[in-house]
C-alpha positions as CSV (number, residue, x, y, z in Angstrom):
1,X,0.0,0.0,0.0
2,X,1.3,3.4,-1.0
3,X,1.0,6.1,1.7
4,X,1.3,9.2,-0.4
5,X,-0.8,9.9,-3.5
6,X,-1.1,12.8,-6.0
7,X,-4.5,14.0,-7.0
8,X,-4.2,15.7,-10.3
9,X,-6.5,17.3,-12.9
10,X,-5.4,18.0,-16.5
11,X,-7.2,20.3,-19.0
12,X,-9.0,18.4,-21.7
13,X,-8.5,19.8,-25.2
14,X,-10.4,17.2,-27.3
15,X,-11.8,14.3,-25.3
16,X,-11.1,13.0,-21.8
17,X,-10.8,9.4,-23.0
18,X,-8.2,10.4,-25.5
19,X,-6.2,12.3,-22.8
20,X,-6.6,9.3,-20.5
21,X,-5.2,6.9,-23.1
22,X,-2.2,9.2,-23.8
23,X,-1.5,9.6,-20.1
24,X,-1.7,5.8,-19.5
25,X,0.7,5.2,-22.4
26,X,3.2,7.8,-21.4
27,X,3.2,6.7,-17.7
28,X,3.6,3.1,-18.8
29,X,6.4,3.9,-21.1
30,X,8.4,6.4,-19.0
31,X,7.4,5.7,-15.4
32,X,6.1,2.2,-15.3
33,X,6.4,1.9,-11.5
34,X,3.8,4.6,-11.0
35,X,0.3,3.3,-10.4
36,X,-2.3,5.4,-12.2
37,X,-6.1,5.6,-11.6
38,X,-9.1,7.7,-12.7
39,X,-10.5,9.9,-10.0
40,X,-14.2,10.1,-11.0
41,X,-15.8,13.4,-10.0
42,X,-19.5,14.0,-11.0
43,X,-20.7,17.3,-12.4
44,X,-21.1,19.4,-9.3
45,X,-23.0,22.6,-9.0
46,X,-20.6,25.4,-10.0
47,X,-22.4,28.5,-8.8
48,X,-20.6,31.7,-9.5
49,X,-16.9,32.3,-10.0
50,X,-17.0,34.7,-7.1
51,X,-18.4,32.0,-4.8
52,X,-15.7,29.6,-6.0
53,X,-13.0,32.1,-5.3
54,X,-14.3,32.7,-1.8
55,X,-14.5,29.0,-1.3
56,X,-10.9,28.4,-2.5
57,X,-9.6,30.6,0.4
58,X,-11.0,28.0,2.9
59,X,-10.1,24.8,1.0
60,X,-6.5,24.5,2.1
61,X,-7.2,25.2,5.8
62,X,-10.2,22.9,5.9
63,X,-8.2,20.1,4.2
64,X,-5.5,20.4,6.8
65,X,-8.1,20.1,9.5
66,X,-9.8,17.0,8.0
67,X,-6.5,15.4,7.2
68,X,-5.3,16.0,10.8
69,X,-8.4,14.4,12.3
70,X,-8.0,11.4,10.1
71,X,-4.4,10.9,11.2
72,X,-5.3,11.5,14.8
73,X,-7.9,8.7,14.8
74,X,-5.4,6.4,12.9
75,X,-2.7,7.0,15.5
76,X,-5.3,6.4,18.3
77,X,-6.1,3.1,16.7
78,X,-2.5,2.1,16.4
79,X,-1.9,3.0,20.1
80,X,-5.0,1.0,21.2
81,X,-4.1,-2.0,19.1
82,X,-0.5,-2.0,20.5
83,X,-1.7,-1.9,24.1
84,X,-4.3,-4.6,23.4
85,X,-1.7,-6.8,21.8
86,X,-3.7,-6.8,18.5
87,X,-1.7,-7.1,15.3
88,X,-1.9,-3.9,13.3
89,X,-5.0,-4.1,11.3
90,X,-5.5,-3.1,7.7
91,X,-8.0,-0.2,8.0
92,X,-11.0,-0.3,5.7
93,X,-13.6,2.2,4.5
94,X,-17.0,0.9,3.4
95,X,-15.6,-2.6,3.5
96,X,-12.6,-2.0,1.2
97,X,-8.9,-1.1,2.1
98,X,-8.2,2.6,2.5
99,X,-6.1,2.9,-0.6
100,X,-8.6,1.0,-2.6
101,X,-11.3,3.5,-1.6
102,X,-9.2,6.3,-2.9
103,X,-8.1,4.7,-6.1
104,X,-11.7,3.5,-6.9
105,X,-13.4,6.5,-5.6
106,X,-17.2,6.8,-6.3
107,X,-19.2,9.8,-5.3
108,X,-21.9,9.1,-2.7
109,X,-24.9,10.9,-4.0
110,X,-27.0,9.9,-1.0
111,X,-24.6,11.5,1.5
112,X,-23.6,14.4,-0.6
113,X,-26.2,15.4,-3.2
114,X,-24.5,16.8,-6.3
115,X,-27.1,19.6,-6.6
116,X,-26.1,21.1,-3.3
117,X,-24.0,24.2,-3.4
118,X,-20.3,23.5,-3.0
119,X,-20.1,25.7,0.0
120,X,-22.9,23.7,1.6
121,X,-21.1,20.4,0.9
122,X,-17.7,21.7,2.3
123,X,-19.3,23.2,5.4
124,X,-21.3,20.0,6.0
125,X,-18.1,17.9,5.9
126,X,-16.3,20.3,8.2
127,X,-19.1,20.3,10.8
128,X,-19.4,16.5,10.7
129,X,-15.6,16.0,11.1
130,X,-15.5,18.6,13.9
131,X,-18.2,16.7,15.8
132,X,-16.3,13.4,15.4
133,X,-13.1,15.2,16.7
134,X,-15.1,16.5,19.7
135,X,-16.4,13.0,20.4
136,X,-12.9,11.6,20.1
137,X,-11.6,14.0,22.7
138,X,-14.4,13.1,25.2
139,X,-13.9,9.3,24.7
140,X,-10.1,9.5,24.9
141,X,-10.3,11.7,28.1
142,X,-12.7,9.1,29.7
143,X,-10.3,6.3,28.8
144,X,-7.3,8.1,30.0
145,X,-8.9,9.0,33.3
146,X,-9.4,5.4,34.2
147,X,-5.9,4.5,32.9
148,X,-4.5,7.3,35.1
149,X,-6.3,5.9,38.2
150,X,-4.9,2.5,37.5
151,X,-1.4,3.9,37.0
152,X,-1.7,5.7,40.3
153,X,-2.6,2.5,42.0
154,X,0.2,0.6,40.3
155,X,2.7,3.2,41.3
156,X,1.6,2.7,44.9
157,X,2.0,-1.0,44.6
158,X,5.3,-1.0,42.7
159,X,7.0,2.1,44.2
160,X,9.6,2.0,47.0
161,X,8.6,1.0,50.5
162,X,8.7,4.7,51.4
163,X,5.5,5.4,49.4
164,X,3.9,2.1,48.2
165,X,0.7,0.6,49.5
166,X,1.7,-1.9,52.3
167,X,-1.6,-3.8,52.3
168,X,-0.2,-6.5,50.0
169,X,2.9,-7.0,52.2
170,X,1.7,-6.7,55.8
171,X,-0.4,-9.6,57.2
172,X,-2.7,-9.5,60.3
173,X,-0.3,-11.9,62.1
174,X,2.6,-9.4,61.7
175,X,0.8,-6.9,63.9
176,X,0.1,-6.9,67.6
177,X,-2.6,-4.5,68.8
178,X,-3.8,-4.8,72.4
179,X,-4.8,-2.5,75.2
180,X,-1.1,-1.7,76.0
181,X,0.9,-2.8,73.0
182,X,1.1,-1.6,69.3
183,X,3.2,-2.7,66.4
184,X,4.8,0.0,64.2
185,X,6.2,-0.4,60.7
186,X,9.6,1.1,60.1
187,X,11.0,1.8,56.6
188,X,14.8,1.5,57.0
189,X,17.4,2.4,54.2
190,X,19.1,-0.8,53.2
191,X,22.5,0.6,54.2
192,X,21.2,1.4,57.7
193,X,19.8,-2.0,58.6
194,X,22.6,-2.8,61.0
195,X,22.1,0.5,62.7
196,X,18.4,-0.2,63.0
197,X,18.9,-3.6,64.5
198,X,21.4,-2.4,67.0
199,X,19.5,0.7,68.1
200,X,15.7,0.2,67.9
201,X,15.4,-1.3,71.3
202,X,17.0,1.7,72.9
203,X,15.5,4.5,71.0
204,X,12.9,4.9,73.8
205,X,12.3,3.1,77.1
206,X,9.3,1.0,76.3
207,X,10.2,-1.1,73.3
208,X,9.7,-4.9,73.5
209,X,13.2,-6.5,73.1
210,X,13.8,-8.5,70.0
211,X,10.4,-7.6,68.6
212,X,11.7,-6.3,65.2
213,X,11.1,-8.5,62.2
214,X,11.9,-7.8,58.6
215,X,8.8,-8.2,56.4
216,X,10.1,-7.1,53.0
217,X,13.0,-5.5,51.1
218,X,13.3,-3.6,47.8
219,X,16.2,-1.9,46.0
220,X,16.3,1.0,48.5
221,X,14.6,0.1,51.7
222,X,13.7,-2.7,54.1
223,X,10.4,-2.9,56.1
224,X,10.7,-3.9,59.7
225,X,8.1,-4.3,62.5
226,X,8.7,-3.1,66.1
227,X,6.4,-3.6,69.1
228,X,6.2,-1.2,72.0
229,X,3.8,0.4,74.5
230,X,1.1,2.6,73.1
231,X,2.1,5.5,75.3
232,X,5.6,5.5,73.8
233,X,4.6,5.4,70.1
234,X,4.8,9.2,69.4
235,X,8.1,9.5,71.1
236,X,9.4,6.5,69.2
237,X,8.3,8.0,65.8
238,X,10.2,11.2,66.7
239,X,13.4,9.4,67.7
240,X,13.3,7.1,64.7
241,X,13.0,10.1,62.4
242,X,16.1,11.6,63.9
243,X,18.0,8.5,63.0
244,X,16.7,8.4,59.4
245,X,14.1,5.7,59.9
246,X,10.5,6.4,58.6
247,X,7.5,5.1,60.6
248,X,4.7,4.3,58.2
249,X,1.1,4.7,59.4
250,X,-0.8,1.5,58.7
251,X,-4.1,0.0,60.0
252,X,-5.0,-3.4,58.8
253,X,-8.7,-3.7,58.0
254,X,-10.0,-6.7,56.1
255,X,-13.0,-4.8,54.9
256,X,-10.9,-2.0,53.5
257,X,-8.6,-4.4,51.8
258,X,-11.5,-6.2,50.1
259,X,-12.9,-2.8,49.1
260,X,-9.6,-1.8,47.5
261,X,-9.4,-5.1,45.7
262,X,-12.9,-4.7,44.3
263,X,-12.2,-1.1,43.2
264,X,-9.1,-2.3,41.4
265,X,-10.9,-5.1,39.7
266,X,-13.7,-2.7,38.6
267,X,-11.1,-0.2,37.3
268,X,-9.4,-2.9,35.2
269,X,-12.8,-4.1,33.8
270,X,-13.7,-0.5,33.0
271,X,-10.4,0.1,31.3
272,X,-10.8,-3.0,29.1
273,X,-14.4,-2.1,28.3
274,X,-13.5,1.5,27.5
275,X,-10.5,0.5,25.4
276,X,-12.6,-2.0,23.4
277,X,-15.4,0.5,22.9
278,X,-13.0,3.3,21.9
279,X,-11.2,1.1,19.4
280,X,-14.5,0.0,17.7
281,X,-15.6,3.6,17.7
282,X,-12.3,4.7,16.1
283,X,-12.6,2.0,13.4
284,X,-16.1,3.3,12.5
285,X,-15.2,7.0,12.8
286,X,-12.0,6.6,10.7
287,X,-14.1,5.3,7.9
288,X,-16.6,8.2,8.2
289,X,-13.8,10.8,8.3
290,X,-11.9,9.3,5.4
291,X,-15.1,9.1,3.3
292,X,-15.7,12.8,4.0
293,X,-12.1,13.7,3.3
294,X,-12.1,12.0,-0.2
295,X,-15.4,13.8,-1.1
296,X,-13.8,17.0,0.1
297,X,-10.8,16.3,-2.1
298,X,-13.2,15.8,-5.0
299,X,-14.8,19.2,-4.4
300,X,-11.4,20.7,-4.1
301,X,-10.3,19.2,-7.5
302,X,-13.5,20.3,-9.1
303,X,-13.4,23.9,-7.7
304,X,-9.7,24.5,-8.5
305,X,-10.1,23.0,-11.9
306,X,-12.9,25.4,-12.8
307,X,-10.9,28.4,-11.6
308,X,-7.8,27.1,-13.4
309,X,-9.4,26.0,-16.7
310,X,-12.7,27.9,-16.9
311,X,-16.2,26.9,-17.9
312,X,-17.7,24.6,-18.9
313,X,-16.0,21.9,-16.8
314,X,-13.5,20.1,-19.1
315,X,-10.8,18.3,-17.2
316,X,-9.5,14.8,-16.5
317,X,-8.9,14.0,-12.8
318,X,-6.5,11.2,-11.8
319,X,-4.7,9.7,-8.8
320,X,-1.1,8.7,-9.0
321,X,1.3,7.1,-6.5
322,X,4.9,7.8,-7.8
323,X,7.9,6.7,-6.0
324,X,10.3,9.4,-4.8
325,X,12.8,8.6,-7.6
326,X,10.0,8.9,-10.2
327,X,8.5,12.2,-9.1
328,X,10.5,14.4,-11.4
329,X,9.7,12.2,-14.5
330,X,6.0,12.0,-13.6
331,X,5.8,15.8,-13.3
332,X,7.4,16.2,-16.7
333,X,4.9,13.8,-18.2
334,X,2.0,15.6,-16.6
335,X,3.3,19.0,-17.8
336,X,3.7,17.6,-21.3
337,X,-0.1,16.9,-21.3
338,X,-0.8,20.6,-20.8
339,X,-0.9,23.5,-23.3
340,X,2.7,24.8,-23.6
341,X,1.7,28.5,-23.4
342,X,-0.2,27.7,-20.2
343,X,2.8,25.9,-18.8
344,X,5.0,28.9,-19.1
345,X,2.5,30.9,-17.0
346,X,2.4,28.4,-14.1
347,X,6.0,28.4,-12.8
348,X,7.2,28.7,-9.2
349,X,7.6,32.2,-7.7
350,X,11.4,31.9,-8.2
351,X,10.8,31.5,-11.9
352,X,8.6,34.6,-12.1
353,X,5.2,32.9,-12.3
354,X,2.1,33.0,-10.2
355,X,3.1,30.5,-7.7
356,X,1.0,27.8,-6.1
357,X,-2.8,27.8,-6.3
358,X,-4.6,27.8,-3.0
359,X,-1.4,28.1,-1.0
360,X,0.3,25.0,-2.5
361,X,4.1,25.1,-2.3
362,X,4.5,23.9,-5.9
363,X,3.0,25.5,-9.0
364,X,2.2,23.5,-12.1
365,X,0.2,24.1,-15.3
366,X,-2.3,21.6,-13.9
367,X,-4.2,21.2,-10.5
368,X,-2.2,19.0,-8.1
369,X,-2.1,18.3,-4.4
370,X,-0.9,15.5,-2.2
371,X,-2.9,13.1,0.0
372,X,-0.9,11.5,2.9
373,X,-2.7,8.5,4.1
374,X,-0.5,8.1,7.2
């Protein structure tokens, strides 16, 4: 599949079929590696030249917007598929691959009546795509919110002992809580473990001898228990802090633990559901945006061709996919299909001509713009 296509219209002097045959023959002879297709545009409602001129001012900006939304949805699909472990899918539009939809383009009269004014078609496309973009933002934000909550929980479960949730480490049997005694949890730097073991019994007066037990260890810290009298707890916290030991507050509650577990399971289910829903929505919406984009391109070719070649409409529109090495040759072939006097007029600014139509960087004696599918 090519990812970059040229959409081109050439002025017809005699007949479109004759020009098409000449172009096919020339491309086949001089640039055989360049796929060539007809881009069939119906007879649209021209309106006035003034309305076409006014419309042309908005075409480039609107095209950038629609193209941007298309790429945004495509990137979202790729990200979701990657996270879900899905092999990258071949996106389709109306049941056919994306590139096939472009190269076999057929105007959808039901969605875009050809008797509608061009401005109405273009504005309708812009409004529809803008609504899809707004929906995308809402759906992505909802998905990202759940993902952020899960990430916060995971950080608490995987961070260092100084900050992580201790409920998965500390068991009820590790703690003593009675009328007079309490067990505290001390986070000790790994390099200070000997200091802790030699000093914790004497930090205050009411520590139970040999009551400290190591529960867990990570790359930075070790988690120890220590049992002492209730009345001495605050004093012990203060003395421990002075020695560089952190006393973590922790109350084991089986109901709280179960609630947290249920909340985590629900968040994981919500994330999977939202991801699946968002992915399916993106598949559908990508097709809608791409369909609208190609119809917009058809309007753009039609409008620019009328302004370039005049009335009545007499032009041949085609789609090409030249390789980088063939671009110069294909441009030469296309220019050869145009009237030579007209070719002199349409040169780049550096060559003293009018420059690009509608803000295009390149100027040619024919209408031409690029479609990037990715």
